[in-house]
DSSP file (Angstrom, degrees, kcal/mol; ACC not computed):
  #  RESIDUE AA STRUCTURE BP1 BP2  ACC     N-H-->O    O-->H-N    N-H-->O    O-->H-N    TCO  KAPPA ALPHA  PHI   PSI    X-CA   Y-CA   Z-CA
    1    1 A M              0   0    0      0, 0.0     2,-0.2     0, 0.0     0, 0.0   0.000 360.0 360.0 360.0 138.9   21.5  -13.4  -15.4
    2    2 A S        -     0   0    0      2,-0.1     0, 0.0     1,-0.1     0, 0.0  -0.542 360.0-147.7 -88.3 149.7   22.3  -12.2  -11.9
    3    3 A G  S    S+     0   0    0     -2,-0.2     2,-0.4     2,-0.0    -1,-0.1   0.347  70.9  95.9 -95.5   4.0   25.7  -11.2  -10.6
    4    4 A F        +     0   0    0      1,-0.1    -2,-0.1    29,-0.0     3,-0.1  -0.757  37.0 167.2 -99.7 142.0   25.0  -12.3   -7.0
    5    5 A N        +     0   0    0     -2,-0.4    28,-2.7     1,-0.3    29,-0.6   0.425  62.7  23.5-130.7  -2.5   26.1  -15.7   -5.7
    6    6 A K        -     0   0    0     26,-0.2     2,-0.4    27,-0.1    -1,-0.3  -0.994  61.1-129.4-158.1 161.4   25.6  -15.5   -2.0
    7    7 A F        -     0   0    0     23,-2.2     2,-0.6    -2,-0.3    -3,-0.0  -0.894  21.0-137.9-108.4 141.6   23.8  -13.7    0.9
    8    8 A I        -     0   0    0     -2,-0.4     2,-0.8    23,-0.0     5,-0.1  -0.893  15.8-146.0-100.7 122.1   25.7  -12.3    3.8
    9    9 A I        -     0   0    0     -2,-0.6     2,-0.2    18,-0.1    -2,-0.0  -0.792  22.0-175.2 -91.9 111.8   23.9  -13.0    7.0
   10   10 A T     >  -     0   0    0     -2,-0.8     4,-2.4     1,-0.1     5,-0.2  -0.528  40.7-106.4-101.0 171.4   24.3  -10.1    9.5
   11   11 A D  H  > S+     0   0    0      1,-0.2     4,-2.4     2,-0.2     5,-0.1   0.848 122.2  55.2 -63.0 -34.6   23.2   -9.8   13.1
   12   12 A E  H  > S+     0   0    0      2,-0.2     4,-2.2     1,-0.2    -1,-0.2   0.900 107.7  49.7 -65.4 -41.6   20.5   -7.4   12.0
   13   13 A F  H  > S+     0   0    0      2,-0.2     4,-1.5     1,-0.2    -2,-0.2   0.913 110.1  49.6 -62.7 -43.9   19.2  -10.1    9.5
   14   14 A R  H  < S+     0   0    0     -4,-2.4     4,-0.2     1,-0.2    -2,-0.2   0.911 111.0  51.0 -62.5 -40.8   19.2  -12.8   12.3
   15   15 A E  H >< S+     0   0    0     -4,-2.4     3,-1.1     1,-0.2     4,-0.3   0.905 108.6  50.6 -63.4 -40.5   17.3  -10.4   14.5
   16   16 A A  H 3< S+     0   0    0     -4,-2.2     3,-0.3     1,-0.2    -1,-0.2   0.812 115.4  43.5 -67.0 -28.6   14.7   -9.7   11.8
   17   17 A L  T >< S+     0   0    0     -4,-1.5     3,-1.3     1,-0.2    -1,-0.2   0.279  79.7 107.0-101.6  11.5   14.2  -13.4   11.3
   18   18 A K  T <  S+     0   0    0     -3,-1.1    -1,-0.2     1,-0.3    -2,-0.1   0.818  85.9  40.5 -60.7 -31.8   14.1  -14.5   14.9
   19   19 A D  T 3  S+     0   0    0     -3,-0.3     2,-0.4    -4,-0.3    -1,-0.3   0.373 101.5  90.0 -96.7   5.4   10.3  -15.2   14.9
   20   20 A I  S <  S-     0   0    0     -3,-1.3     2,-0.4     1,-0.0    27,-0.1  -0.829  83.9-112.1-109.1 139.3   10.2  -16.7   11.4
   21   21 A R        -     0   0    0     -2,-0.4    29,-0.1    26,-0.0    -2,-0.1  -0.525  40.6-166.1 -67.4 122.1   10.7  -20.4   10.7
   22   22 A K        -     0   0    0     -2,-0.4    22,-0.1    -4,-0.1     2,-0.0  -0.796  27.1 -98.8-111.4 153.4   14.0  -20.8    8.8
   23   23 A P    >   -     0   0    0      0, 0.0     3,-1.2     0, 0.0     4,-0.2  -0.390  34.1-122.7 -62.2 149.2   15.4  -23.7    6.8
   24   24 A A  T 3  S+     0   0    0      1,-0.3     3,-0.3     2,-0.1    -2,-0.0   0.839 110.9  46.0 -65.8 -32.4   17.8  -25.8    8.9
   25   25 A D  T 3> S+     0   0    0      1,-0.2     4,-2.4     2,-0.1    -1,-0.3  -0.112  71.0 129.7-102.6  36.1   20.6  -25.3    6.4
   26   26 A L  H <> S+     0   0    0     -3,-1.2     4,-2.5     1,-0.2     5,-0.2   0.888  71.4  55.0 -56.7 -43.6   20.1  -21.5    5.8
   27   27 A E  H  > S+     0   0    0     -3,-0.3     4,-1.1     1,-0.2    -1,-0.2   0.912 110.4  45.0 -58.8 -43.7   23.7  -20.8    6.4
   28   28 A L  H  > S+     0   0    0     -3,-0.2     4,-1.1     2,-0.2     3,-0.3   0.888 112.0  52.4 -67.3 -40.2   24.8  -23.3    3.7
   29   29 A I  H  < S+     0   0    0     -4,-2.4     3,-0.5     1,-0.2    -2,-0.2   0.934 110.7  47.3 -59.7 -47.0   22.1  -22.1    1.2
   30   30 A C  H  < S+     0   0    0     -4,-2.5   -23,-2.2     1,-0.2     3,-0.4   0.704 100.4  67.7 -73.8 -20.0   23.2  -18.5    1.6
   31   31 A E  H  < S+     0   0    0     -4,-1.1     2,-0.3    -3,-0.3    -1,-0.2   0.894 121.7   7.1 -67.9 -38.4   26.9  -19.3    1.2
   32   32 A D    ><  +     0   0    0     -4,-1.1     3,-0.9    -3,-0.5    -1,-0.3  -0.729  63.0 176.7-147.6  94.6   26.5  -20.3   -2.5
   33   33 A I  G >  S+     0   0    0    -28,-2.7     3,-1.7    -3,-0.4   -27,-0.1   0.798  75.3  70.7 -69.7 -29.2   23.1  -19.7   -4.1
   34   34 A K  G 3  S+     0   0    0    -29,-0.6    -1,-0.2     1,-0.3   -28,-0.1   0.765  99.6  46.8 -64.8 -24.4   24.2  -20.9   -7.5
   35   35 A I  G <  S+     0   0    0     -3,-0.9    -1,-0.3   -30,-0.2    -2,-0.2   0.387  86.4 118.4 -96.8   4.0   24.4  -24.5   -6.4
   36   36 A C    <   -     0   0    0     -3,-1.7     2,-0.1    -4,-0.2    -3,-0.0  -0.395  54.2-142.0 -69.4 145.5   21.0  -24.4   -4.6
   37   37 A G     >  -     0   0    0     -2,-0.1     4,-2.2     1,-0.0     5,-0.2  -0.311  34.4 -84.5 -96.7-173.2   18.3  -26.7   -5.9
   38   38 A R  H  > S+     0   0    0      1,-0.2     4,-2.5     2,-0.2     5,-0.2   0.896 126.1  52.8 -62.0 -41.5   14.7  -26.3   -6.3
   39   39 A K  H  > S+     0   0    0      2,-0.2     4,-2.6     1,-0.2    -1,-0.2   0.912 109.1  49.8 -60.2 -43.9   13.9  -27.3   -2.6
   40   40 A E  H  > S+     0   0    0      1,-0.2     4,-2.4     2,-0.2    -1,-0.2   0.923 112.0  47.2 -64.9 -43.3   16.4  -24.7   -1.3
   41   41 A F  H  X S+     0   0    0     -4,-2.2     4,-2.6     2,-0.2    -1,-0.2   0.917 111.1  52.1 -60.6 -41.4   14.9  -21.9   -3.4
   42   42 A S  H  X S+     0   0    0     -4,-2.5     4,-2.4     1,-0.2    -2,-0.2   0.919 108.9  50.5 -60.2 -44.7   11.5  -23.0   -2.3
   43   43 A D  H  X S+     0   0    0     -4,-2.6     4,-2.3     1,-0.2    -1,-0.2   0.900 110.9  48.6 -60.7 -42.6   12.6  -22.8    1.3
   44   44 A L  H  X S+     0   0    0     -4,-2.4     4,-2.3     1,-0.2    -2,-0.2   0.898 111.4  50.0 -67.3 -38.2   14.1  -19.3    0.8
   45   45 A L  H  X S+     0   0    0     -4,-2.6     4,-2.6     2,-0.2    -2,-0.2   0.882 110.5  49.5 -64.9 -39.8   10.9  -18.1   -0.9
   46   46 A K  H  X S+     0   0    0     -4,-2.4     4,-2.4     2,-0.2    -2,-0.2   0.900 111.8  48.7 -65.4 -41.4    8.7  -19.4    1.9
   47   47 A M  H  X S+     0   0    0     -4,-2.3     4,-2.3     2,-0.2    -2,-0.2   0.917 111.2  50.2 -63.4 -42.8   10.9  -17.7    4.4
   48   48 A R  H  X S+     0   0    0     -4,-2.3     4,-2.8     2,-0.2    -2,-0.2   0.914 110.4  50.1 -61.0 -45.4   10.7  -14.4    2.4
   49   49 A H  H  X S+     0   0    0     -4,-2.6     4,-2.5     1,-0.2     5,-0.2   0.936 110.4  49.3 -61.3 -44.8    7.0  -14.7    2.3
   50   50 A S  H  X S+     0   0    0     -4,-2.4     4,-2.3     1,-0.2    -1,-0.2   0.908 111.0  50.1 -57.8 -43.4    6.7  -15.3    6.0
   51   51 A Y  H  X S+     0   0    0     -4,-2.3     4,-2.6     2,-0.2    -2,-0.2   0.929 110.6  49.8 -63.1 -46.2    9.0  -12.3    6.6
   52   52 A N  H  X S+     0   0    0     -4,-2.8     4,-2.7     1,-0.2    -2,-0.2   0.892 110.7  49.5 -59.6 -41.7    6.8  -10.1    4.4
   53   53 A V  H  X S+     0   0    0     -4,-2.5     4,-2.3     2,-0.2    -1,-0.2   0.916 111.4  49.1 -63.8 -43.4    3.7  -11.1    6.1
   54   54 A A  H  X S+     0   0    0     -4,-2.3     4,-2.3    -5,-0.2    -2,-0.2   0.920 112.2  48.7 -61.5 -45.3    5.3  -10.4    9.5
   55   55 A I  H  X S+     0   0    0     -4,-2.6     4,-2.5     2,-0.2    -2,-0.2   0.918 111.3  49.3 -63.2 -44.5    6.4   -6.9    8.4
   56   56 A D  H  X S+     0   0    0     -4,-2.7     4,-2.3     1,-0.2    -1,-0.2   0.897 110.3  51.6 -63.2 -39.1    3.0   -6.1    6.9
   57   57 A K  H  X S+     0   0    0     -4,-2.3     4,-2.2     2,-0.2    -1,-0.2   0.923 110.5  47.6 -60.4 -46.6    1.4   -7.2   10.2
   58   58 A K  H  X S+     0   0    0     -4,-2.3     4,-2.4     1,-0.2    -2,-0.2   0.899 111.5  51.3 -64.1 -41.0    3.7   -5.0   12.2
   59   59 A I  H  X S+     0   0    0     -4,-2.5     4,-2.2     2,-0.2    -1,-0.2   0.895 109.9  49.5 -60.5 -41.1    3.1   -2.0    9.9
   60   60 A K  H  X S+     0   0    0     -4,-2.3     4,-2.5     2,-0.2    -1,-0.2   0.899 110.2  50.9 -67.9 -39.8   -0.7   -2.4   10.2
   61   61 A E  H  X S+     0   0    0     -4,-2.2     4,-2.1     2,-0.2    -2,-0.2   0.901 110.7  49.0 -60.9 -41.4   -0.3   -2.6   14.0
   62   62 A I  H  X S+     0   0    0     -4,-2.4     4,-2.4     2,-0.2    -2,-0.2   0.914 111.5  48.6 -64.9 -43.7    1.7    0.6   14.0
   63   63 A E  H  X S+     0   0    0     -4,-2.2     4,-2.5     1,-0.2    -2,-0.2   0.906 111.7  49.1 -63.8 -42.2   -0.8    2.4   11.8
   64   64 A E  H  X S+     0   0    0     -4,-2.5     4,-2.3     2,-0.2    -1,-0.2   0.883 110.2  51.3 -66.2 -37.1   -3.7    1.3   14.0
   65   65 A A  H  X S+     0   0    0     -4,-2.1     4,-1.9     2,-0.2    -2,-0.2   0.901 110.5  49.7 -62.2 -41.9   -1.8    2.5   17.1
   66   66 A K  H  X S+     0   0    0     -4,-2.4     4,-1.4     2,-0.2    -2,-0.2   0.919 110.8  49.3 -62.6 -43.9   -1.3    5.9   15.4
   67   67 A K  H  < S+     0   0    0     -4,-2.5    -2,-0.2     1,-0.2    -1,-0.2   0.901 112.0  48.3 -61.2 -42.2   -4.9    6.1   14.5
   68   68 A A  H  < S+     0   0    0     -4,-2.3    -1,-0.2     1,-0.2    -2,-0.2   0.821 111.5  49.8 -67.7 -32.1   -6.0    5.3   18.1
   69   69 A S  H  < S+     0   0    0     -4,-1.9    -1,-0.2    -5,-0.1    -2,-0.2   0.719  94.8  79.6 -83.3 -20.5   -3.6    7.8   19.6
   70   70 A I  S  < S-     0   0    0     -4,-1.4     2,-0.2    -3,-0.2    -1,-0.0  -0.782  82.1-133.9 -92.5 118.9   -4.7   10.7   17.4
   71   71 A P        -     0   0    0      0, 0.0     2,-0.7     0, 0.0    -2,-0.1  -0.486  16.1-126.8 -70.8 134.6   -7.9   12.2   18.7
   72   72 A V        -     0   0    0     -2,-0.2     2,-0.4    -5,-0.0    -5,-0.0  -0.732  21.7-133.2 -84.9 118.1  -10.4   12.9   16.0
   73   73 A A        -     0   0    0     -2,-0.7     2,-0.3     1,-0.1    -1,-0.0  -0.553  17.2-134.0 -74.0 125.1  -11.6   16.4   16.2
   74   74 A E        -     0   0    0     -2,-0.4     2,-0.2     1,-0.1    -1,-0.1  -0.608  19.8-125.2 -80.0 138.4  -15.3   16.7   16.0
   75   75 A K        -     0   0    0     -2,-0.3     2,-0.1     1,-0.1    -1,-0.1  -0.551  20.3-120.6 -85.8 147.1  -16.6   19.3   13.7
   76   76 A T     >  -     0   0    0     -2,-0.2     4,-2.2     1,-0.1     5,-0.2  -0.357  28.2-106.9 -78.5 165.7  -19.0   22.0   14.9
   77   77 A Q  H  > S+     0   0    0      1,-0.2     4,-2.2     2,-0.2     5,-0.2   0.860 121.5  54.6 -60.7 -35.2  -22.4   22.4   13.3
   78   78 A E  H  > S+     0   0    0      2,-0.2     4,-2.2     1,-0.2    -1,-0.2   0.892 107.5  49.4 -67.3 -40.4  -21.2   25.5   11.5
   79   79 A E  H  > S+     0   0    0      2,-0.2     4,-2.0     1,-0.2    -2,-0.2   0.890 111.8  48.8 -63.7 -40.7  -18.3   23.7   10.0
   80   80 A L  H  X S+     0   0    0     -4,-2.2     4,-2.3     2,-0.2    -2,-0.2   0.895 111.2  48.7 -66.3 -40.3  -20.5   20.9    8.8
   81   81 A E  H  X S+     0   0    0     -4,-2.2     4,-2.6     1,-0.2    -2,-0.2   0.887 109.8  53.1 -68.0 -35.8  -23.0   23.3    7.3
   82   82 A A  H  X S+     0   0    0     -4,-2.2     4,-2.2     2,-0.2    -2,-0.2   0.898 109.5  48.6 -64.0 -40.3  -20.1   25.2    5.5
   83   83 A E  H  X S+     0   0    0     -4,-2.0     4,-2.4     2,-0.2    -2,-0.2   0.922 111.4  49.3 -64.1 -44.0  -18.9   21.9    4.0
   84   84 A V  H  X S+     0   0    0     -4,-2.3     4,-2.5     1,-0.2    -2,-0.2   0.913 110.4  51.3 -62.9 -41.3  -22.4   21.0    2.8
   85   85 A D  H  X S+     0   0    0     -4,-2.6     4,-2.8     1,-0.2    -1,-0.2   0.919 110.0  49.3 -61.3 -43.8  -22.8   24.5    1.3
   86   86 A K  H  X S+     0   0    0     -4,-2.2     4,-2.2     1,-0.2    -1,-0.2   0.903 111.4  48.8 -62.8 -41.9  -19.5   24.2   -0.6
   87   87 A E  H  X S+     0   0    0     -4,-2.4     4,-2.2     2,-0.2    -1,-0.2   0.898 111.2  49.8 -65.7 -40.9  -20.5   20.8   -1.9
   88   88 A L  H  X S+     0   0    0     -4,-2.5     4,-2.9     2,-0.2     5,-0.2   0.947 110.2  51.6 -61.7 -47.8  -23.9   22.1   -3.0
   89   89 A D  H  X S+     0   0    0     -4,-2.8     4,-2.1     1,-0.2    -2,-0.2   0.895 110.0  48.9 -56.0 -42.1  -22.2   25.0   -4.8
   90   90 A R  H  X S+     0   0    0     -4,-2.2     4,-1.9     2,-0.2    -1,-0.2   0.879 111.6  48.4 -64.5 -40.1  -19.9   22.7   -6.6
   91   91 A I  H  X S+     0   0    0     -4,-2.2     4,-2.4     2,-0.2    -2,-0.2   0.907 110.7  51.1 -66.9 -42.2  -22.7   20.5   -7.7
   92   92 A L  H  X S+     0   0    0     -4,-2.9     4,-2.6     1,-0.2    -2,-0.2   0.898 107.8  52.7 -62.9 -38.5  -24.7   23.4   -8.9
   93   93 A E  H  X S+     0   0    0     -4,-2.1     4,-2.5    -5,-0.2    -1,-0.2   0.918 109.9  49.3 -62.0 -43.7  -21.7   24.7  -10.9
   94   94 A K  H  X S+     0   0    0     -4,-1.9     4,-2.5     2,-0.2    -2,-0.2   0.915 110.8  49.6 -62.3 -42.3  -21.4   21.3  -12.6
   95   95 A V  H  X S+     0   0    0     -4,-2.4     4,-2.4     2,-0.2    -2,-0.2   0.931 111.7  48.6 -62.0 -45.3  -25.1   21.2  -13.4
   96   96 A E  H  X S+     0   0    0     -4,-2.6     4,-2.5     1,-0.2    -1,-0.2   0.911 110.2  51.6 -62.0 -41.6  -25.0   24.7  -14.9
   97   97 A Q  H  X S+     0   0    0     -4,-2.5     4,-2.4     1,-0.2    -1,-0.2   0.904 110.9  48.1 -61.7 -41.5  -21.9   23.8  -17.0
   98   98 A R  H  X S+     0   0    0     -4,-2.5     4,-2.9     2,-0.2    -1,-0.2   0.891 110.2  51.4 -67.5 -36.6  -23.7   20.7  -18.3
   99   99 A K  H  X S+     0   0    0     -4,-2.4     4,-2.6     2,-0.2    -2,-0.2   0.921 112.1  47.0 -62.6 -43.4  -26.8   22.7  -19.2
  100  100 A K  H  X S+     0   0    0     -4,-2.5     4,-2.3     2,-0.2    -2,-0.2   0.911 113.6  48.1 -62.8 -41.2  -24.6   25.3  -21.1
  101  101 A R  H  X S+     0   0    0     -4,-2.4     4,-2.4     2,-0.2    -2,-0.2   0.934 113.5  46.6 -69.1 -44.8  -22.7   22.5  -22.9
  102  102 A D  H  X S+     0   0    0     -4,-2.9     4,-2.2     1,-0.2    -1,-0.2   0.899 112.8  50.5 -62.2 -40.4  -26.0   20.7  -23.8
  103  103 A L  H  X S+     0   0    0     -4,-2.6     4,-2.1     2,-0.2    -1,-0.2   0.883 110.4  49.4 -64.1 -40.4  -27.6   24.0  -25.0
  104  104 A K  H  X S+     0   0    0     -4,-2.3     4,-2.1     2,-0.2    -2,-0.2   0.923 111.8  48.1 -65.5 -44.5  -24.5   24.8  -27.1
  105  105 A K  H  X S+     0   0    0     -4,-2.4     4,-2.2     1,-0.2    -2,-0.2   0.893 110.4  52.4 -62.8 -39.9  -24.7   21.3  -28.7
  106  106 A Q  H  X S+     0   0    0     -4,-2.2     4,-2.4     1,-0.2    -1,-0.2   0.901 109.3  49.3 -65.2 -41.8  -28.4   21.7  -29.4
  107  107 A K  H  X S+     0   0    0     -4,-2.1     4,-2.0     2,-0.2    -1,-0.2   0.868 110.0  50.8 -65.3 -37.7  -27.8   25.0  -31.1
  108  108 A E  H  X S+     0   0    0     -4,-2.1     4,-1.0     2,-0.2    -2,-0.2   0.898 111.8  48.1 -68.0 -38.2  -25.0   23.5  -33.2
  109  109 A L  H  < S+     0   0    0     -4,-2.2     3,-0.3     1,-0.2    -2,-0.2   0.905 111.8  49.4 -62.3 -42.8  -27.4   20.6  -34.2
  110  110 A D  H  < S+     0   0    0     -4,-2.4    -2,-0.2     1,-0.2    -1,-0.2   0.856 106.5  56.2 -67.1 -34.4  -30.1   23.1  -35.0
  111  111 A A  H  <        0   0    0     -4,-2.0    -1,-0.2     1,-0.3    -2,-0.2   0.780 360.0 360.0 -70.0 -25.9  -27.7   25.1  -37.2
  112  112 A K     <        0   0    0     -4,-1.0    -1,-0.3    -3,-0.3    -2,-0.2   0.473 360.0 360.0 -82.5 360.0  -26.9   22.1  -39.3
């Protein structure tokens, strides 16, 4: 059971919800949540969903703006070759480890 029975509507809250469709009786709903019916809760949930969608959209726009403003440094041919060499070395090490492991397992099987 929850210990909350009302929401306090601040100016910051009103500003955040200015572009979102609100129930006409939002003030009354927030005054005493315990007496709200199914429709009022449904209205609050719809408003909350709209708010979350709007926030997600704004966050996505900000991230895209940041990506667009950060220039992507192109790698030189030498850097690309060095990365490829490192990856090849890593793959070769894994292959060698697998060969050693398989050889060890084979010796154990032969010993039995």
